[in-house]
C-alpha positions in Angstrom: -5.9 -4.8 1.5 -2.4 -6.2 2.3 -4.1 -9.5 3.1 -6.3 -9.7 -0.1 -3.2 -9.3 -2.3 -1.3 -11.7 -0.4 -4.0 -14.4 -0.3 -4.7 -13.7 -4.4 -1.0 -14.1 -4.9 -0.5 -17.1 -2.8 -3.9 -18.9 -4.5 -2.3 -18.0 -8.1 0.8 -19.9 -7.0 -1.2 -22.8 -5.8 -3.4 -23.2 -8.7 -0.1 -22.6 -11.0 1.7 -25.5 -9.1 -1.3 -27.6 -8.9 -1.8 -27.4 -13.2 1.9 -28.0 -13.2 2.0 -30.9 -10.5 -0.9 -33.0 -12.1 0.9 -33.7 -15.6 4.2 -33.9 -14.0 3.0 -36.7 -11.5 1.5 -38.8 -14.3 4.8 -38.5 -16.1 6.9 -39.8 -13.2 4.3 -42.7 -13.0 4.7 -43.2 -16.5 8.6 -42.7 -16.2 9.0 -45.1 -13.3 7.2 -47.8 -15.2 8.8 -47.5 -18.5 12.1 -47.8 -16.6 11.2 -50.7 -14.8 10.2 -52.4 -18.2 13.6 -51.5 -19.7 15.4 -53.2 -16.8 13.0 -56.3 -17.0 13.6 -56.5 -20.8 17.3 -56.4 -20.4 17.7 -58.9 -17.8 15.5 -61.1 -19.8 17.2 -60.6 -23.1 20.3 -61.1 -21.3 19.6 -64.3 -19.8 17.6 -65.5 -22.5 20.8 -64.9 -25.0 23.0 -66.5 -22.4 20.9 -69.9 -22.1 19.8 -70.5 -25.4 22.4 -72.8 -26.5 21.8 -75.1 -23.5 18.0 -74.8 -23.9 18.2 -75.4 -27.8 20.4 -78.4 -27.0 18.2 -79.8 -24.3 20.0 -79.4 -21.1 19.2 -77.6 -17.9 20.6 -74.2 -18.0 22.0 -72.2 -15.1 20.8 -68.5 -14.6 23.6 -66.2 -15.4 24.5 -63.8 -12.9 21.8 -60.3 -12.7 23.3 -57.2 -14.1 20.7 -55.2 -12.4 22.2 -52.4 -10.3 19.4 -52.4 -7.5 19.5 -56.5 -7.1 15.4 -56.4 -7.1 15.1 -58.1 -10.3 14.5 -62.1 -10.4 15.1 -64.4 -13.2 13.6 -67.7 -14.0 13.6 -70.3 -16.8 10.9 -72.3 -17.8 10.6 -75.7 -20.4 7.7 -75.1 -23.0 5.5 -77.5 -20.8 5.6 -74.8 -18.0 8.0 -76.3 -15.5 10.6 -74.0 -13.7 14.3 -75.6 -14.2 16.2 -72.7 -13.2 16.4 -69.3 -11.2 13.6 -67.9 -8.9 9.9 -67.8 -9.6 6.8 -69.5 -9.7 6.9 -73.3 -10.2 4.4 -73.6 -12.8 4.4 -70.7 -15.6 1.8 -68.2 -15.3 -0.2 -66.3 -17.8 2.6 -64.0 -19.0 5.0 -66.8 -19.6 2.2 -69.0 -21.1 1.4 -66.0 -23.7 5.1 -65.6 -24.5 5.3 -69.4 -25.2 2.4 -68.9 -27.6 3.8 -65.9 -29.1 7.3 -67.6 -29.6 8.8 -64.1 -30.9 7.0 -60.9 -28.8 8.1 -59.5 -25.4 5.2 -60.3 -23.0 4.6 -58.0 -19.9 2.1 -58.2 -17.0 1.2 -58.2 -13.5 1.4 -61.5 -11.7 0.3 -61.2 -8.3 2.3 -58.2 -6.5 4.9 -58.3 -9.1 5.5 -57.0 -13.2 6.8 -59.9 -14.8 8.3 -59.8 -18.3 8.6 -62.9 -20.7 10.4 -63.7 -23.7 10.4 -66.9 -25.6 13.6 -68.9 -26.4 13.6 -70.5 -30.0 15.4 -72.6 -32.5 14.5 -71.9 -35.7 10.3 -72.5 -35.5 10.6 -74.4 -32.3 10.0 -73.2 -28.9 12.9 -74.5 -26.5 12.0 -72.4 -23.3 10.6 -68.9 -21.8 12.9 -66.5 -19.8 11.0 -64.6 -17.3 12.2 -61.6 -15.1 10.0 -59.8 -12.4 10.4 -57.0 -10.0 8.2 -56.4 -7.1 5.4 -54.0 -7.6 6.0 -52.4 -4.0 9.6 -51.6 -5.0 7.8 -49.4 -7.8 5.1 -47.7 -5.8 7.7 -46.9 -3.3 9.9 -45.0 -6.0 6.8 -43.1 -7.2 5.3 -42.4 -4.0 8.9 -41.0 -2.7 9.3 -39.0 -6.0 5.7 -37.5 -5.2 6.3 -36.7 -1.9 9.5 -35.0 -2.8 7.3 -32.9 -5.5 4.7 -32.2 -3.0 7.6 -30.8 -0.4 8.8 -28.6 -3.2 5.4 -27.6 -3.9 4.8 -26.6 -0.4 8.1 -24.7 -0.2 7.2 -23.1 -3.6 4.2 -22.0 -1.7 6.0 -20.9 1.2 8.2 -18.7 -1.0 5.4 -17.3 -3.0 3.9 -16.2 0.2 7.0 -14.7 1.6 7.6 -12.6 -1.5 4.1 -11.8 -1.8 3.9 -10.3 1.7 7.4 -8.2 1.1 6.0 -7.1 -2.6 2.5 -6.2 -1.0 4.2 -4.1 1.4 6.2 -2.2 -1.0 3.1 -1.8 -3.0 0.7 -1.1 -0.1 3.0 0.9 1.8 3.3 4.1 -0.5 -0.3 4.0 -1.2 -1.2 4.3 2.8 1.4 6.9 2.9 -0.1 8.8 -0.1 -3.6 8.7 1.5 -1.9 10.0 4.8 -0.7 12.6 2.7 -4.2 13.4 1.2 -5.5 13.3 4.8 -2.9 15.9 5.8 -3.9 18.1 2.7 -7.6 18.0 3.4 -6.5 19.1 7.1 -4.9 22.2 5.4 -1.6 21.6 5.7 -0.3 22.5 2.3 3.6 21.9 2.9 3.1 18.1 3.2 5.0 16.3 0.7 4.4 12.5 -0.2 7.6 10.1 0.0 8.6 8.4 -3.2 8.5 4.7 -3.5 10.6 3.8 -6.6 7.6 2.8 -8.5 6.9 4.9 -11.4 2.8 4.8 -11.5 2.5 5.8 -7.6 5.8 8.3 -8.0 3.6 9.8 -10.7 0.5 9.9 -8.2 2.9 11.6 -5.7 4.2 14.3 -7.7 0.9 15.0 -8.9 -0.5 15.4 -5.3 2.7 17.4 -4.4 2.0 20.0 -6.9 -1.6 20.4 -6.0 -0.3 21.0 -2.4 1.8 23.6 -3.6 -0.7 25.2 -6.2 -3.1 25.1 -3.7 -0.9 26.6 -1.0 0.6 29.3 -3.6 -2.9 30.3 -4.3 -3.8 30.8 -0.5 -1.1 32.4 0.5 -1.2 34.7 -2.9 -4.9 35.4 -1.6 -3.4 36.3 2.0 -1.1 38.6 0.9 -3.5 40.2 -1.4 -5.7 40.7 1.7 -2.6 42.5 3.5 -1.4 44.4 0.7 -5.1 45.7 -0.8 -5.7 47.8 1.8 -2.3 49.5 1.4 -2.9 49.8 -2.5 -6.3 51.2 -1.9 -5.4 53.8 0.8 -3.7 56.1 -1.9 -7.2 56.6 -4.1 -9.3 56.8 -1.0 -6.7 59.3 0.4 -6.9 61.7 -2.9 -10.7 61.2 -3.1 -11.1 62.2 1.0 -8.4 65.0 0.2 -11.0 66.6 -2.4 -13.8 66.4 -0.7 -12.4 68.0 2.1 -11.0 70.9 0.0 -14.5 71.0 -1.3 -15.9 71.5 2.1 -13.3 74.1 3.4 -13.9 76.1 0.2 -17.8 76.7 0.2 -17.6 79.1 -2.4 -15.8 76.9 -5.0 -17.3 75.6 -7.9 -19.1 72.2 -6.3 -19.5 70.7 -9.9 -15.4 70.8 -10.2 -15.0 68.9 -6.6 -17.8 66.4 -7.7 -15.8 65.6 -11.4 -12.7 65.5 -9.4 -14.4 62.8 -6.7 -15.8 60.8 -9.8 -12.4 61.0 -11.2 -10.9 59.6 -8.1 -13.6 57.0 -7.8 -13.0 55.6 -11.2 -8.7 55.6 -10.3 -10.3 53.4 -7.1 -12.2 51.0 -9.2 -9.3 50.6 -11.6 -6.9 50.3 -8.4 -9.5 47.4 -7.4 -10.0 45.5 -10.8 -5.8 45.6 -11.2 -5.4 44.1 -7.5 -7.6 41.5 -8.3 -6.3 40.6 -11.6 -2.8 40.6 -10.2 -3.8 38.7 -7.3 -5.3 36.3 -8.9 -2.8 36.2 -11.7 -5.4 36.8 -14.3 -2.7 39.0 -16.2 -3.8 40.2 -19.6 -1.3 39.2 -22.4 1.7 42.2 -22.5 1.3 44.2 -24.6 3.4 47.7 -25.6 3.0 49.9 -22.9 0.9 53.5 -23.3 3.5 55.3 -21.3 1.5 58.6 -22.2 -1.7 57.7 -20.7 -0.1 56.1 -17.8 1.8 59.0 -16.9 -0.8 60.9 -17.3 -3.0 59.0 -14.9 0.1 59.2 -12.5 -0.1 63.1 -12.3 -4.1 63.0 -11.8 -3.3 60.9 -9.0 -0.6 63.0 -7.8 -2.2 66.3 -8.0 -5.3 64.7 -6.1 -2.9 63.8 -3.3 -0.2 66.7 -3.2 -2.4 69.6 -3.9 -3.9 69.7 -0.3 -0.4 69.6 1.0 0.5 72.8 -1.2 2.8 70.2 -2.9 3.2 69.6 -6.5 4.2 67.0 -8.9 6.4 66.8 -12.1 5.9 64.6 -15.2 9.4 64.7 -17.3 10.1 62.4 -20.5 13.8 61.8 -22.1 13.2 59.7 -25.1 12.0 56.6 -23.3 11.6 53.5 -25.2 8.9 51.5 -25.9 8.2 48.3 -23.3 5.9 45.3 -23.5 4.6 44.8 -20.2 1.1 44.7 -18.2 -0.1 48.1 -17.5 -1.9 47.2 -14.2 1.4 45.8 -12.8 3.3 48.9 -13.9 0.2 51.4 -12.8 0.5 49.6 -9.4 4.0 49.8 -8.9 4.0 53.4 -9.7 0.8 54.2 -7.3 2.9 52.6 -4.3 6.1 54.5 -5.1 3.9 58.0 -5.3 1.9 56.7 -2.3 5.5 56.3 -0.5 6.5 60.0 -1.7 3.0 61.6 -0.3 3.4 59.6 3.1 7.0 59.8 3.8 8.4 62.4 1.7 8.5 66.2 1.4 8.3 69.1 -1.3 7.8 68.4 -4.9 7.6 64.5 -6.3 9.4 64.1 -9.8 8.4 61.0 -12.6 10.9 61.0 -14.8 10.8 58.5 -17.8 13.8 57.8 -19.5 15.9 55.4 -21.7 18.4 53.5 -19.8 20.0 51.3 -22.7 18.3 48.2 -22.9 15.4 49.1 -20.3 12.7 51.8 -20.0 13.7 53.8 -16.6 11.0 55.7 -14.4 12.6 57.5 -11.5 10.1 58.6 -8.7 11.9 61.4 -6.4 10.9 63.7 -3.9 12.7 66.3 -1.6 12.7 64.3 1.4 15.1 63.3 4.2 18.2 60.9 3.3 17.1 57.7 3.6 20.7 56.3 4.9 21.6 53.0 5.1 17.9 52.1 5.7 16.2 49.1 3.8 13.0 51.1 2.6 11.7 47.5 1.0 11.8 45.5 4.4 8.3 45.5 6.3 8.4 48.0 9.0 6.7 47.8 12.3 4.1 50.5 10.8 3.4 48.6 7.9 5.0 50.9 5.2 7.5 48.4 3.8 4.2 46.3 2.7 3.4 48.4 -0.3 7.1 48.7 -1.7 7.5 44.9 -1.4 4.5 44.3 -3.4 5.7 46.6 -5.9 9.1 44.8 -6.0 7.2 41.9 -6.6 5.1 43.0 -9.2 8.0 44.4 -11.0 10.0 41.2 -10.5 7.2 39.3 -11.9 7.0 41.8 -15.4 10.8 40.6 -15.7 11.8 44.2 -14.5 13.5 45.5 -11.0 12.7 48.0 -8.5 15.3 49.4 -6.3 16.5 52.6 -4.2 18.7 54.1 -6.8 19.7 57.3 -4.5 19.0 57.7 -0.9 19.5 61.4 -0.9 17.1 62.8 -2.3 15.3 59.7 -2.0 14.7 58.0 -5.5 13.2 54.8 -6.5 13.8 53.6 -10.2 11.6 51.5 -11.9 13.1 49.2 -14.6 11.5 47.4 -17.4 12.9 45.7 -20.2 12.6 47.8 -23.6 10.7 46.1 -26.2 12.3 44.6 -29.1 12.4 46.7 -32.3 
């Protein structure tokens, strides 16, 4: 690609130089011929003016000194019969001088041998008294033209060389970022989603690089989210599965109990498990429904049912309290999963009665989940522990922050976690 761009640039420079050089070369040729004609005409007119009195009087004149700076103009004076009487020139008048003698009023220019000759007549009234001839060698004129053409050719070569160097430089600046973009895309295809393309300072290429970087970041974020979902889904699913297992075990241990009640409780637990799976899939893939006003009563009823299914086999209880909680506009799936994590944490690590309190916290809806377990002290419950218990709390905190809320340990003794959600505007 570099060679093609460089070759095309140099070819374009050559074509442009050629199109410019041809008319310029002709203009140079025309200029030197016109300049030579002007020199000859000035020399001939000056000599004719100087010798006209002598010729008109029938005397033999002397050739005046030439004012030509280059000294290559020769002046000669001829009588009407064509004889040379003064100066340097052919002994007999040539065709240019004879034509000037016949015209008597015109300046005649033409080629005689290897010279450019110009002749003007000298008249007295209507009588021709002589002809003044000025001439210069054509070899001198050709040398001037050729030297100028050589200079123009050298300048064209230099211009083409500079064009080649500039083409190489700009081609490198243009192609190198494209090569780096290709390498970045190859690494991205190999699975390295942390790769980022360098900036070249060319807006169009930088825009492609920014788009590629955004694609890499988006794919990496999606894969990271899927990995996190795979690791955390099992933790989230453990709560409804544990409740279902405990219900079935309790039914087996009490054969005299009504089996239909156990079946209905199992179906309810299966429904909660299915809802948990749907919530996790939606949250893990960021396909959240538009935020609507949270149906807190239904949500707390679901928490009560799940808590009874988990705590009853352990001889524990759950209490649901409300103290004028304000409305909130959040995704119900996210809040349901956060409370599910907190409930599972209380069942697994806590003791005694679990209390869920929904209350007004000023500009926020606060939901406290507390149990009668041991003092947590200085431990950070949101850190991932070697046993993996911290995974669920870390997920719950992320879900709460995604909804514009917060999840924190409000009291270590008794362990109390508080979910804060922004209250809906009136």
